[in-house]
N, C-alpha and C positions, 0 to 999 in steps of 0.2 A: 507311453509318454516319454519324450526325450528328457534326458537328465540335464541338470543345470551345468553351466560351464565350470570347468575346473580352474583353480587359481593360476594354473600354468598356461591357460589359453593364449595362443598367439594373438597379439593386439592387431588393430585394424591395419596399420601400415608399419610393419616391423622395420626397425632401423637396420642398416647394413651391419653385419657382424663386427666389422672393424670399428665403426662408430660406436656401437653398443659397448664394446670393450673399452674404448676411449672414455666414454661417459662414465662407465662404472669405475674405472680407475681414477677419473677426476673426482668423483664423489668421495672415494676413499681418501684421496690426498687432501681434500678440503674438509673432511670431517663430517660428511653426510649431506643429505638433501637440504635445499635452501630454505623452503618454507614447510618443513616437516613438523607436524604438531605432535605433542605427547598426547596419546589417547587414553581415555579412561578404561577401555577394554582392549585387549590385544586384537590385532586384525584377524587372527585365526578364529578367536572366539566370536567376533562380530560376524564373520562369514558363516560360521556354524549356526548362529542365531538366525541369520537371514535365510539360510537354506530351508530352515523349518518354516519361516514366515512366508517365503515365496514358493513353497513347494507346489508343484502342479502347473507352474507357468510354462507354456510351450514356447520354445525358442526355435526359430527358423532362420535360414540364411539364403539370401538371394545368390550370393557367391560365397566362397569360403570365408572372405573377410567380413561380410556384412551380416551380423546377427541382430535380431530384434524380436520383440514379443508380438507375434502375429495377432493373437486375440485382442490385445490392446489397440493395435493399429487399426483393426477393423471394428472396434467398439464392442467387442464381445467379452471383454474382461469383466470380472464380477463387480469391481468398483465398490460402491456403497450399497449395491443391491443385496437384499437378504438381511440387512441389519434391522433391528427392531425399533431403534430410535425412540425409546420410551421417555416419558417425562419422569424426572426425578422427584419423587414425593418427599417433601420435607415439612415438618410441623414445628412451629415455634412455640416456646413456652411463654404464655401471656403474663405470667406473674413475675418471673425473673428474666429480664431481657435487657439488652442494650440496643439502642437505635440511633441512627443519625441520617441526615440527608447530606449528600456530598456532590460537589461540582467536579465532573470529569472534563477537563479543559480541552477536549478535542476541538481544533479549529479556532481557539481563542487567539493564537498568534497569526495564523494564516488566513482566517476568515473564509475558509473554503467549506466549512461544514458547521452544523449546529453542535454546541456542547451537549453532553449527556449528563443526566442527573441520576445519581444512585441513591435509592432509598434502602438503607441497610438495616436488617434485623439479624439476630444471632443465627437463625436457621433459614431465613428467607431473604431474597434480594429482588428488588424491583428496579428496573432500568427505564428511564424515560429518554427516548430518542437514541438512535444508533447510527450516527453518520459515519462517513469514511474515516479510516484511521483509528477506529475504536479498538480493534484487536491489537494494533501496534502500541497504542497508548496503554492498554491494560497489561500487555506483556512487559513494558518497561516498569510499570508501577505495581506489578505483581497482584493485580486484581484478577481473580479467577472467573472468567466468563462462564465456566461450567457450573458455577454456583447460582447463576441468574435463573430465577423462576418465571419472571414475566417481563416483557418488553412492551412499553406503551409509546405510541407515536403521537406527537402533538400535531403533526401534519404528515401527509404521505407524499414525499418528494425526495429528490436526490440529496437535498441538504440535510434532511433528518433521518433518512432511511438508507443512505448509500452503503452502510456497513452491514446491512441485513443479509445479503446473499453470502458474503464471505463468512459471516458469523454462523449461519445455518450450516454451511458446509464443514466448518471447523468442528462444530458440535456433533455433526453426523459422523465425523471421522474419529471421534474419541473412543478409546478402548476397543473392545470386541464388538459391541452392539451399537455404539453411538448413542446420542441422546437428542432430544428436541426441546423446544422452549415455547411457552405461550407468547403469542404476539397479539397485541391489541391496537386497533386503529379505527378511524371512521370508515365509512363505506368505501372510500377511495382505496383502501387496502386491497380490495379485490382486484384492482388493476395491477398492482405490484405483484400479487401472487400469481396472476395469470401470466405476466411477463416472465417470471422466474421459472415457470414449469418446464421450460426447455432445458435447464441445466441444474435445477435443484431437485433432489429426490422428493417424491410426493409425501413420504412419511415425515420428512423434516418440516413440512408446512401443515401437517394435520391439525395442529393446535393454534392456528391463526384465527382470530375472532374479529370480525368487523361489526361495529355497532352503529345504530342510528342509520336506517336505510336512506337511500338517496332522497326520497321524498321527505324524510324527517329532517335531513340536513338542509334542504332547500326551502322548507316551509317558512312563511313569513311570521308565523306565530308558534315558535317552538314551545314544547312542553317546559314549563318553568322548573320542573323537578330534574335534578341531575340524574344521569344514567349510572346506576351502581354497577360497577364491574367486579370488584373484589370486596367481600365482606367476611372476614375471618377473625380469628382470635386476636390478631395483632394490628390490623389496619382495615379501614374501609376506604376504597378508592372509587371515586365517582368522576364522571366526565360531563362537560358542558360545551356545546358547540358555539363557535364564533365564526361568522362569515363576513366577507366584505360586502358592504352595502353599495349597490349600484346607484349611480346618480339618476338613472332612469328606472323608476319603479316597475315599468312593464317588462324590463329585461331581467328582473331579479331571479326568475326561475331558471335562467341560463347559467347557473353556477357551474364553473369549470371544475373538473377533477383536480385535486391538489390544492384548491383554494380554501377548503374548510379547515379551520384551526380548532384545536381542542384545548380547553383549560381543564386541568386535573386538580381535584381536591383530595388530599390524603389526610384522613382523620384517624388518629390513634384512639383506642378506647380509653375511657376514664380509668384512673388508677384507684384501686380500692383503698379505703382508709386503713390506717394501721390497726393490726389485730391486737385486741386487748385480752391477754390471758386471764386477767383478774375477773373480768366480766364472764369469760367462758367458764371459769371455775364456779362462779356464783350460780351459773345456770346448769350445773351438774355435769360439765364436760371434763373428761380427763385428757391430758396431753396424748396426742396420737394422730392417726390419719384423719379424724374428723376436723381437726384444726385446718388441715390442708383443704378439705372439701369446702369449708366455710370461706377460705381465702379465694377459692375458685368460684364463689358465688352460689354454692349449693347449700340447701338447708339440710340439717341433720337432726337425729333424735338424741335427746339428752341421755347420758349414761345413768344418772341416778334419779332424774325427775321425769315425770310423764308429760313432757312438753316437747315441742319442736323448736329448735334454735335456728333462727334465720340469720343470714350474714349481717344484716343491719343491726342485729342485737349485740354483736361482738366487734364490729368494725367501725372505725371512725368515719367521718364524712369523706366521700371520694374526692379525688382531684381530677378536674377535667383533663382529658387527653389533648395533646398538642394538635394543631391544624396547620398543614402546609399547603399552599397553593402554588401551582406551576402554570404560569400565564405565558402563552405564546401568541403575541399580536404582531404578525409579520409585516403588515402594511397599515398606513394611516386609514385606509378604507375599512379595516376591521375594528377600528376604535369605537365607532358609533354603536355597534351592537355589543361590544364588550362593556362599554359604560352603562348600557341600559339592560344588561342581561338580568332577567328576574331571578335566575338561580343564585346570583351573587348576593341577594338581599340578606340571606341567612348568615353571611360571613362579614358583613360590614359592621362598623363600630356599634351602632345603636342596637342591632339585633343580637350581636354576640354578648353585649352587656346584659340583656334580658335573659338569655339562656345560660349565662355563666361561663360560656366558652368563648375563647378569643382566637383569632388567627395569629400564630406565632411567627410565621415566616412566609414571605411571598418571593418566589424566584421568577424573575422576568427574563424570558428568552427572546423577546423582540429586539430588533436592532435599535441603536441609539437614535436614529432619525425618527423613530416612533416614540420611544420611551423618554426622550428629552423634551418633547413638546409640553407646553404648559397644561393643556387639557389632560394629558396622561398623568402628570404629576398631581394634579388636583384629584383625579380619580384614586391614585395611590393613597391619598390622605384619608380616605374613608376607612382604612383598615387600622386606624388608631395607632397603637405603639408597635405594630408588627415590624419585624426586621425585613427590609427589602434588599434583595441581592440582585444586582443588575448583571446578568450572565449573557446577554445578547452581544452581537457583534459590535465592537468598538475599536477604535484605533489603538492597537497594542504595540508595544515596542518589541520587535523581534530579537532584541538582545536578551530577552527572557524567554527562550524557546520552551515549548511544551514538551517536546521530545528531546530531553537533555542528553541522553546517551549518544544519539546520532549527531546532535549538534556538537558534542565534545570531539567526536571522531572527525567531523567535517572541519572544525576549527584547527585541529592539530595538522590535518592534511593540508589545509590552506596555508598554514605557516611554513610547512616543509616544502611544498611545491605549489605556489599560487598560480602557476601557469596552467596546471591541469585541475586544480581545485580552487576555483575562484571563491571569493568571500560571498557569503549569503546576502540576499537582498534585504537587509535589515531596514525596518522603519526608523526614521530619525526621531530623536527625542523631541517631544513638543508637549504643549499643554492641552491639546485637543481631546485627549482621552480622559480628562477629568469630568466626573459626573457633576452636572449642574444641580444645585440644591434649591428647592423651593422654600420660600420664607415661612410656609406653614408647617415645615417639617424640620426636626432636628437633624443635623448632618450625620449623626451616628446611627440614624435609622435607615440610611441608604448607603450601601457600600458597593463598590465595583468587585465583581467576582474574581477571586484568585483560583488558580488551578489547585484542586484537591481541598479547597475550603470546605469545612464541615459546619453544619448546624446540628448540635446535639439535641436529641429528643428524649431519650431515656438513658440513664436514670434522670428523674425530674430535677434532681439537685444540680445537674450539669446542663440544664436547658440553656441554649444560646450558642453563639458563634464559637468556633474552635479552629484556630489557625495553626495548630501543632503539626498538621500534615502538609502544610503548604511548603513546597520545595524552596530551598535557599536560592536566591537570585544567582543566575549563572550568566556571566558575560564573557565575551571573547578575550578580554584582557586577563581575566582570572584563569581561563583555560590555558592561555599561553604562559602565564606565570607558573602554573602547575607543571607545564611541559618543561620549562627551563629547570625546575627543581628536580624533575624526574630524569631528564636527559640533558645534562649541561652542555654537551657537544652538539646539540641540535642546531644551533645557530650556524656552526661551521658546515654542517651537513646541508643545510638549506642553501648556503652560499655556493657550495660545490654543485648542487643541482642547477642553480642559475647559470653556472659556467657551461652547461650543456647547450645553452642557447648562444648563438653568435650569428654573424651576418655574411656567410659565404655568398658569392655572386651567383653561383649556379643553382642554388636551392632557395634563395631568398628566405632562409630560416632566420626569423627574428623573434626577439622577445615581445611579449605583449606590450602595449604602449606604456604601461606603468612601470615597467622594469628596465633596467640598464643592461644593454647587451655586453657580454664579455666573450673572450675567445677561449677556445678549447683545442688543444693540440690534436686530439683524436678526430674531431670533426674537420679541422683544417686538412688533415691527411686525407680524409674521405673526399673532401671537396676537390683536392688536387687530383685525385684519381678520377673523380667524376669528370673533371674538365678534360683529362686526357682521353677519356673514353666516350665523350659526347658524340663524336663522329660515328661511332659504331652502334649508336642507339637507334634502332629502327622501330621497335615496338616497346613503348614505355612499360607496359604492364607485364611483359615477359621477363623483365629484369627484376629479380627478387634478391633479397639480401641472403648471402650465403656466408655463414660464419661457423667456425669450429672453435672449441675452447681448448686452450693449451693446458695440458694436465698439470703443468708446473706453476701455473699462475695462481696467485691468490686473488680471487675476485670478491673479497669481502668488502662491504661498504665502509665508509669512513669511520663508523663507530668502532670497527675492529682493526683500525690501523691504516686506513686510506684505500681509496678505490684505484687499483692499477689498471692499465690498459688491458682490455679483454681480448685484443687481437695482437698477434706479433706481426712485425713488419713483413714477414714472408707469407702471411696468410691472406686469403681473399678478403676484400673489404666491401662494405655495403655500397650498393649503387642506388642512388635516389631516382625513383621513377620520374620520367619526363612530365607526367601529369602534375607533379608537385613543383616543377620548376617555375620560378617567378610567381608562385601562388600567393594570393593576398589573404589576409586574415578575414576578409569579408566574403569568402567563397562558400565555406561550409564548416559547421561545428557540430559535434555530436555531444549531447548531454545525456548521461545515463541517469534517469530519474529513479529507476528501481532496478536493483540487481540481484534480488533474492527470488526464490521459488516458493511455490505452494501457498504461503500466507505471509502477511507482513510480520516483521520482527523488530526488535529494538534498533538494530543497526542497518537493516536492509529492507527497503520496501519491495513490493512485487513489481513485475516487469513493466517497463515503459522506457522508451528512448525518444528524445526530442532532437530532431534534425533541424538545425537553424540554418536557413539559406539567406539570412539577413534581409536585404531589401527585396528579395524574391519570395519571401514568405517562409513557411516552416511546415514540417511534416511530423506526425506522431506515429511511432511504431509501437503497437500494443499500448494498452491503457488499463493497467491493473488498478485496483482500489487505492486511492490516495494519490493518484498521479497529479491531480490538480494541486493538492497540498505541496507536493514536491516541486512543482513549477513555482509556487509562491515562495518556497524556501530558497530556491535558486535565484529567482529574478525579483523578488519582492511582490507585494500584493498588486500594485499597479502595473509593474513590469509583466507579471504573469497574465493579467487581464489583456495586455497588449499582445502577448504571445498567443493567447487563445483566439483573439480577434483575427490574427494574421495567419492562422492555420490554413493550409491549402487542402490537406486531406489527412485522414487518420486511417492507418492500415492495421488490421488485427490478424494475428497468425492463426489462432484457433479459439474454440469456444470455452476452454477452461477458464474458471473464474479469475485466476491470478493474472489473466491477460486482458480482460475486458470489462470488469465490473466498475471501473472508474470512468467508463466512456460516457454514460448518460449524464454524469455530473458536469463534464466538460462541455457536452453538447447543450445542456440546459443553460449553463453560464454564458456560452457564446450567443445563444438566442437572446438572453436578457441584455447583454452588452450591445447588441446590434439591432435590437427590435425597432428602434426609433429612426434608423437610417436604412436606405436600400442595401440589400446584401443578398448573395446567392446562398443556397443550401450548401452545407459542408459535405464534401465527398467522403464517404466511409467505405472502405474496401475490406471485406472480411468473409468468413465462411457463411454458408446459407443459414445455419441456426442463429447466427448473430442478427440477421435481418428479421427473423421472426421475433426475437427478443425486443429489438428496437421498435418494430412496428407496434407490438403490444404495449410497450412502455410509453410510446408516444400518445396513447389515449390518456395517460396520466399527466404528462408534462410535455410542453412544446420543445422539440429537439431540432427541427428544421435541418434535416440531412437528406442526402441522396445516396442510395446504397448501390454498390457494385460487388457482385459475387467474385471471390478470388478465382474461381474456376474460369471466369471470363477474362482474367488477366494472365493466364498461363501463356508461356511463349508458344508462338505458332509452330506447327509441325514442319513448316517450310524452312524454318530458321535453323541455325547450326546446332542448337541444343538438342532438338528431337532428331535431327539428321545424324547425330553422333551415335544414336542407339542407346544412350544411357537411360532414357526413360521408357523406350519402347518395350523392353522386356520387363522392367520393374512394374509398370502399370498396364500391361497388356490385358486383354479380356480373359478372364478366368484365372489371372495370377493371384497370388496370395495377398498382394498389396492393392488389389482393385477396390479401394474404399472410396474413391472419388466417383460419384455418379454423374455421368454426362447427360446433358439435356439441351434441347435447341435454345439458341439465344432469343430472349424475349425482347420486346420493344423497350422495356425498362433497362435491360442490359445494354442495348444499343445506345440509349440516352446516357447511361453511365459511362460507356466508353468514350462518347463524345465529350462528356464532362472531363474525363481523365486526360484526353488530349489537350484540352484547354489548360488544365492544371499543369501539365508537363511544360507547356510553352511558357506559362507565367513563372514557373519555378526554375526555368533554365535547365530542364532535364531532357535528355534524349530519349530515355526509356524507363519504364517501370513495369516489372512483371513478377508474378508469383511463381513459386516452385513447390511442387508437391514434396513433402518430407514425411518421415516415418515417426509418428508419435501417436496420433489418434485419428479417427475419421475427419477428413477435411482439415488437415494441418498443413501449413504452408510456410515456406521461407520467402524472402523478398530480395530482388535485385534492383538497385537504383543506379542508373548510368547518366552522368551529366553530359551536357553538350561540350564539344571541343571549344577551346579558348584560342583567341587570336590576340597577341600582344599589340601594344600601340605601334610597334614598328613592323607589324605584319607577320610575326613569327607564330607558327601554329603549335598548339599544345593539345594533346589528347585529353578528353574529359576523365574525371575520376569515376571509380566504380565502388559502390558500397553494397555489401551483401549481408543480410541478417538471416540467421538460421531459424528463428522461432525456437520451438521445442522439438528435438529430433534425435534419433540415433544417427550416427554417421551414415550417409547414403550417397550413392553415385550421382543422383539428380542434383543434390546441393553442391557436390564437388565440381560437377561440370558447370553449374551456374556461377560458381565462385571463381572460375578460372581467371587468373591474372587480376583479381580484385585488388583495389587500392587498400581497402580495409574490410576485413571479415569480422562481424560481431557474431560470435558463436556461443551457444549455451554450453556450460560445463558444470552440470548439476552435482556430479559426484567426483570424489577423488579416485585415483587410479586403482586403489585396492578394492573398490566397490563396483567392479565391472558387472558382476551378476545383478546387483540392484539396478544399475543403469540399464541393462538389457531388459529386465523385467518391467521397468517403467518407461522404456523407450526414451531414455535420456542419454547424454554423453558424459564421459569422464573428461577430466582436464587434458590428459594426454591425447585422447581420441579427437577432441576439438582442435588441438594444436596440429595433429597429423592431418586433419581435414584441410587446414590452412596450408600445410606443406604440400599436400597432393594437388591442391588447386593453384598453387603458386601465388597465394595472397601475399601482399607486401607487409601488412600488419594484421595481427589477430587480437581482438579484444574479447576476453572471456567474461561471461556474465551468467545470470540465472543460477546462482550458487545455492545449494541446499542450505537451509537455515541451521543445520548442525554445525556450520562454520560461521560463527556469529560475526567475525570481523574480517578474517582473511582466510581463503581456502588453502588447502594443501597443494603445493606446486613445486616440482623439482627444479633446481637451478638450471639444469641443462636444457629445459624447455623454454627458457625466457629470451631467446635470441631476438625474436621478432614479436613477442607476445606481451600483453599487459593484462593485469587483473582490473576489472571494473569495480568502482565504488560508487555508492549513491552520490549524486550531484557532481560527479566528475565530468569535466568538459574537455573534449579533445578537438582542438582546431586542426583542420586539414594541414595547415602549415607546420604543425608541430609533430606530425607523424614520424619523421625521421628520429626524433629524440625519444619517442614514447617508450620503447623497451628499456632504454638506459636508465629510466627513473625507477623502475621496479625494484632493483636491488637496494636502493636507499630506503625504501619503505620498511625494510626489515627492522630498522631501529625502533619503529613505532609498535611493532607487533611481535617482537622477539619472544615475549613471554606468554603469548596467546595460546590457548588450547582449544581444540575442537570440543564442542559440547558433547557430553556423555549422552548417548542415544537413549539411555534409560530415563533421562530427565524429561518427563512429559510436560513439565511446566515450560520448558524452553523449546523443545522440538516436538511439534505435532504435525507431521507432514501427512496431509489427507491422502487416502488411497485414490481419490479421484484424480489427482494431478500426476 
C-alpha cells in the first residue's frame, strides 16, 4: 500500500525558485502570512493525528503533479459503510424531571420552511418537523441533535422534512460507529425513504416508522381513536389524521401523497401526590427504599405490621399531567375535517372538565391565512383557557433574523463593502403581522411565537410560558453601533474601499447606483496603460493580470497605517480583459448563497451559487440544504420568489448531500408559484443518481422538472478540449479514473439537449458544458460561455466565461476547460498544511485552487467550499491574493466589479484579525461527515 504524502511533497504547480525566494523574503519582512490563524494544535501534531485517521488510503497520480484518492474517485472508499448506527437508549426519571416544549424558529423570518418544535425531558428529546436549516439553527443555539430520540413529521413534504437527509448523514457520521434516530410520519413517509435510498445508508433509516396505511389515511370514516405512537414513563404521544376535503365527494379517494396532515397530542402522566411520611410510619414503614417504591406506584409490605401498603395509602391526591397539542392545518381545505375530528372530543373544554384533565397548550403550525379565519378562531375557543401559540408562517420583520451569528457577519461586511455585500432583503415594518384576536378570547391566551419561546411543563409549579431563552432583538443599527465601538477606524476603511471604484473610460468600472464614484490613482494608472495597449489586444481572455509584490512595500490595510500601492511604477500592471470593457451592471452577477462544505454551520451554509442574468433569467449552480432560505435572506421573501420563478436551469455537480438536498424545496416552491399560469418544466442538469432521487421524490410532491444527465453535456470530442488530449488519457478505457459510464443517448436526453439549446438562447449564452473532475463517481465541473457583445456603435466585445469546479482535486480536465476564464470559482476546502487530508478526500487546498487558476490563465479566482473548521475566514497567504478573493455567504460579485475584486480582500483583515480556526477536537463545532 503506498504511503501517504510527506509534508515536503512538491505542490501542484511549484513557483519558480526566484519567485519562491521573493515571496518568502516578503513574508519575513511583513511579519508573516496575511490570514494565518493561531491553531489549537500544532500543524505537526494535526498531521500525525490525520496519518492515523487516514491510514490505508491509496494515493495515485496521473502525472507526477496530480495526486488523488483513487478509491474515493471510483466510489470504492469505505465512507459510512460498516458503521453500526445504533439507536442511543436513554431512560428518563419519571419522578424527578424537568420538561418543556420549545419553538425552534427555523423559517420564521424567511418563510421557506416549517418551524420545529422540541419536546424536552432530562434524558429524552422529541422533535416535531425537521425542515431545511435545522442543523444550522441548532449549531448556533447549541442544541445537540445527537440527543434527539424521536422525530415526528406533521406532513411529509420539503417544507417539513427538508432537513431529514442532512440530519441522518450527520448522525451517521458521528463518532466511530455513528447513530440513528427514530422517525415517525404518515404513510407518505415511505415515498421519502424510497427517494433517499440512493444516497443515505440503509442503516440510518432502519428506525423509520410510517403509521396509518394509505387506506386508513384516505378512508371517509377514520377511527375516532388516536394512534398511540409512544407510551412510556414520561409521555404518551398519539396521532390524528387531518385530510383536505374535496369539493367533489366522488374524488375523495384520490388523496395525493403529501396532503395528509397529522395532529399530535402529547400527554404527560399524572403527578403523584405528595408523600406523607407520618402516614407511612403509622402503617409500620421505616424510612428506606420502600418509600421510593411507593412513590413509583408500587405496593410494599409493612415492616412491622402484617399488611400491604398501597401508594394511595401514603400519597396525596395526584395532579393531572399537562397536555400539549400540535396542530398543523396547512390549507383551508383541511379545516372541515379538523373541526369535526372525533378524536378531538376528549380534549375540548366540556370533556376535559369531566375527566379532570385540561389542555394546557396548543401550538398552531398552519399559516396565518388559515389560522386567522373566523371559523378557525371559533374552533380554538373550544379549548377553554389553553395557551395558544401561533407558530405558522406570518409576515415577520427580517431585522430580527433567526440566524443571528451569520446576520451579524453579513451586516458588518455590508457596512465595510456594500458593493460586494449588499444589504439583506429585510421586510419593512408594518402592522400586518399582528395576530387578530377574537372577541370570545382574552388576548393573553393567544400569542405569536418567538424564536426559542418555551412553555414549561415540569416542575408543575413553573407551568406556563417562559420567555427567558428568547434572543435579544438584533437590528442592523445595533450591529453597526457595536462595530464602531470595536473598530473605531472602520468608517475610514469603508471610505477607502469605496475609492477603489471610479469611472475610467476603457473599463466602464462604476459604483453601484447608490454609491458615489471617486477616483483612485492606482486604477487611473492602470486605465492609462490599458488605453496605450488596446491596439495590441487580440484575444481578451489571454490577457491576465501579472503582478509581483515588492518585498520592501508595506501592504497592510488602513487599520495598520494605510494601504500603500502594491505595485511599483516599474512593474507590470493589470490588464483589463476586453470582455469587461463597456460592460454594464445588468450583464451578470454572481451571488454566493453557500460557501461551506459538508454540513451547514453558524456562519456558512453549504454549496449554492446563484447566477443572475437579470432580464435574461438566472441559473443555480448546486443547491445544498437551505439554499432557498439564503435566497430569501439576500433578496427578501418576495424577491426570492421572483428569483425562483425566473430560473432557467439548475445544474448540480455531484450527488453528495451538501450539493443537492435543497433542490426539491426550490422545485416544489416554483411549481406552487407558477401552477396557475402556463409554464415550462425547469431544466435540471446533474449526475444520473440525482435523476433517480428526483423521480422517486416526485411521487410525493409535484416538482415539474426536465432532467438532463451531465454526461450528455460533456464537450464533444471534435472540439478543442478533447483534441488537446487532456481528457483522453485521464478517462480512457481501463484507466484508473474511468468512473463515468458511457451509454447511448436516449430520447429523453435528446429532448433535454433541445431544451438546453432553448435555455441558452433565452439566457444569452453561447455554450454550457460539463467537465469530468476527480472527486467521486459522476462528479463534474461546469463552463458557462456568454455570447459576444456588440456596442451601440458596432464595436465587438468577446463574451465572458465562467467556470465552476464543483468538488475536485486539481485535474488537467478542469485546467483545460478553465483556459482564459473571466472568473473561476474553485473549491478550496483545506488550508495548505492539510494536503494529505485534501488528497484523501479528493478536495483542494487554497494554494492548489489558486494554482489551477494560474495554470488556466483565469482573470479572477473566487475560492469557496471551505471546511467548517474555518468558521469565518479560511487560512490564506498574502502572496496568493493578487487575483483571488475569498467567498462569503450572500456575497454578490457583479461582472463589472471584477477588476476591483482582489483589492478588497486585504481590507477584510480588520474584521477577522482575531479569528481562530476551530479546534478539530471540538466535535460540537466541526463534524465533517466521512461521506463528503
